[in-house]
C-alpha positions in Angstrom: -5.0 21.3 24.0 -8.3 23.2 23.8 -10.4 20.4 23.0 -8.7 18.2 25.5 -9.2 20.7 28.2 -12.7 21.6 27.2 -13.5 17.7 27.4 -12.2 17.9 31.2 -9.3 15.7 30.5 -5.4 15.9 31.5 -2.7 14.6 29.2 -2.4 11.7 31.4 -5.7 10.6 30.7 -6.0 11.4 27.1 -2.1 9.6 26.8 -3.8 6.5 28.4 -6.9 6.7 26.0 -5.2 6.9 22.9 -2.2 4.6 23.7 0.6 7.3 23.8 2.8 8.9 26.6 2.2 12.2 28.3 5.2 13.2 27.0 3.8 12.7 23.3 0.8 14.2 23.6 2.7 17.5 25.5 5.2 17.4 22.4 2.3 17.3 20.1 0.6 20.2 21.8 3.4 22.3 21.7 4.1 21.7 18.2 7.4 19.8 18.6 6.3 16.4 17.2 3.7 16.0 14.1 0.7 13.9 14.8 0.5 10.7 12.9 -2.8 9.8 10.9 -3.3 7.1 13.5 -3.2 9.3 16.3 -5.4 12.0 14.6 -7.9 9.3 14.4 -7.7 8.0 17.8 -7.9 12.0 19.1 -11.1 12.2 17.0 -12.7 9.2 18.3 -11.8 10.2 22.0 -12.6 14.3 21.5 -15.6 14.3 19.4 -14.0 16.2 16.3 -12.9 15.1 13.1 -9.4 15.1 11.9 -10.1 17.9 9.9 -10.7 20.0 13.1 -7.2 19.0 14.2 -5.6 19.6 11.0 -7.4 22.6 9.9 -8.7 24.3 13.2 -12.3 24.1 11.8 -14.7 22.0 9.8 -17.0 22.7 6.8 -20.8 22.1 7.2 -20.5 19.3 4.4 -17.9 17.5 6.7 -20.2 18.1 10.1 -23.2 16.5 8.0 -21.2 13.5 7.0 -19.8 13.1 10.2 -23.0 13.2 12.1 -24.8 10.5 9.4 -21.4 8.4 9.9 -21.9 8.8 13.7 -25.3 7.3 13.3 -23.9 3.9 12.3 -23.3 1.4 14.6 -19.2 1.0 14.9 -19.2 -2.3 13.1 -21.0 -0.5 9.9 -18.6 2.7 10.4 -15.8 0.2 9.8 -17.4 -1.2 6.9 -18.2 1.9 5.2 -14.5 3.1 5.9 -13.5 -0.3 4.0 -16.2 0.9 1.1 -14.4 4.3 0.8 -10.6 3.0 0.8 -11.7 0.9 -2.0 -13.8 3.5 -3.9 -10.7 6.0 -3.4 -8.3 3.3 -4.5 -10.6 2.8 -7.7 -10.8 6.7 -8.6 -7.2 7.4 -8.3 -7.1 8.0 -4.3 -7.8 11.8 -4.2 
């Protein structure tokens, strides 16, 4: 809720951008519903923080550094990097 407000978005506007209903956004903000991974990724894209921020309320310097590097990549390259990381994690046991 704080990040949404800081971004100057209403629940309606955020709901439209992430493809959910205003009621669903409200329920997540009030703790009635848990956000899905897909929602966390969408909200991170819209509001500009990492999923860590929304899960734990903060990010580490390492996460911030990695995020800033990834954000410098064009979207197509970001998706390719994500696929590479998924393959890597599958190979080493997923963590």
